[in-house]
N, C-alpha and C positions, 0 to 999 in steps of 0.2 A: 266724565271725571277731566276734573284738569290736572294742572302741571306738579301739582303739590301730588297726588291719586298715583301718578308716573305715568302720563298722557305725556304723548312728544317727546321720552327721553331715553336713551339705552339703559336695560336694564342694567345693573348696578355689573355684575359678572362682566359686561363688554366695557363699562369703564374702570374698569380696574386695569388693567396693562397700562393705560394712559398712568396712572397716580403710580403708581408702581418703575416706570419709565421713568418720573420726575423725579425719583428720589434714590434713583440705583447707584453708587457709591461711583468714585471716575477709576478710569482701571489704570491697574500698576502703572507703572511705565514699566518697559520691558530693557533686560541688560541690555550692553549696550553688544552688538554686532551679531542678537537671536533676530532672525528673522519674525513674522506671523507666522503662527499655526495658521494648517490649512488643511484640507481634506485633502489625503493621500490624491496625488495624480492619479490617472489610470494609467497600470502597463497594457502594453503591448503586451497580446500573447505569447509572442515568443521570449520573450522579457523571463514572464512567471515560473518561480523555482518546480510551481507543482502541474504546468499544465510541459516540461521539459523534461523531468519524472516521467510522467505519462504517454507523452510521445517518445521517449527512448526506452518507456516498457515495451510500448508496440511494439516500435521499429523489430527491437528485438526479437521479443515474438515472434514474428510476419520471420522472418529470416531465419528462426530456430524450425519450427513449426514444420517449415518448407520442408525444408531439410530430413525432419525423423516422418512425416506423412511417407515420404519414399519408400521410407526401410518397414510401412506397415505401421507402423506407432498413433493411436490419436494422440490430439491436441490434451486433453486429461488427462491422457493415461501417461506421457513423459513426466510432470508433473511424482503420482503417485509409484514411478518405478524408482526417484531419486530419493524417493524419499524408501521404496522397501533394499534401497541397493546399501540406504545409512544403516535401515533397522530393522530388518525382515521381522515377522512376526507379528507386527504391531495389531489393534485393536482396530478399528473400521471408524470410534470413538478416538481413539488415539488418533491415527490416521488423516483425518479432520481438523483437526489442532494441529498438527503440524505443518499441513498445509493450508489453514486458516483458512477453510471452507465447511458448506453445511454437509454435517452427516449424509442426509439423503444426497445431495449431491456426491458424496465418495466415493456409496452406493450401484451409484447408475454407473460410474464412472468402472467401479471395478470388478460388477456384472458381465460389462463388457469388455472386459481384460481381461476378461473367465469366459468365456468365450471366444475368445482370442489365443485360446493355451499360455497365457502369459502372467498370469496368476490363482493360485488355490486360495479355494477357505476354506478355516477347521473351526468345528468347533473345542473352543479355549479346555484341556484338559482337566483341573481345577474348578473352575464357572462355568457349567452350561451354557450360558445366557452371553456369554461372547463368541465371540463368530472373530477372527486372525490368519489376516490376511500374509502368503506366503507365495514366494514366486517359483514358477515353476523351473523345469529346467532350459526353456526358453527366455525366459521372461531372467531367468543368471547369463544366459549364453551371450545374449546382444549386447548386455552394458560398457562393452568394451569399444562395441563400433558404435552406438548411440554417445558414449562418452566421447569418443575423439569428433563425433561431431557436432559434441555441445561446446569442448572444446576450443574448435575451428573459429562458431562462435564466436563464444568471448574474444578470442584472439582477436577476432575481424572488429570487436566492439573497443577495445583500445589498442587498434593501430596505429594511432596519432598522437597515442599516448605515450611519456616516459615509465619505462617500470614507476618511479616514484610518486606521480602522477594514477594510474592504477592501482597503486598500495593506498595512497589518500583518499581516492577517490570512493574506496570500498568503504573507510573507512568512515567517511566522511557518510554515505549513502547511510551506514547503520545508524550512526548518530540521530541520523533524522527518522531512523523508520523509530529509532528506540523512544525518540523525544513524542511522535507521534502517537504510540502504541506505552506510553508510561513506562518504560522497560529499565527500567533502573540497573537491573543485571548486565544488558546491551553496549551502558554506557564502558562501562570498563575494556573497552575494547584491545586486544594488542595489537598496535598499528605495524607491526613485521609483517604480522602472518599474514596472507593475500588471505 
């Protein structure tokens, strides 16, 4: 084959970038005082907002769970108790939605709590397919004691903040959560309520 037939030449696709590069329009001049765009610099891990939030959550759970297990409460059971103290008689599905967990995970926790004597499960009187979760006498009786433990841990979390900073921190964390979940209703948070 000869050169006209394509021997010894690069395919047309390989030649295109040179031709395009030669015909590119010159870059527009930057506005005075603006820096050229660069890829974002690598952020130190301890400067990452996501990492800091996750680390604070892990630390608070470590402290809280160490204290509540002294009272015979399993880790997952704490959040179930908190939800039931606020709204007793929820169904498994409602409880799972409130806690942001899978129904099967909640069912495991509820069964363990039932065997520990903290909750009972009863069929809904109107819809027999639904099972409602109620606190037992023991589950109700431990609320003041465990809420004191939780308050102590919360106090420890904000011990180096002013009251205004603690209120602002809660507000900002709620806004971050709402932004990530797309929960526009949570955007109207009253910053005064702690």
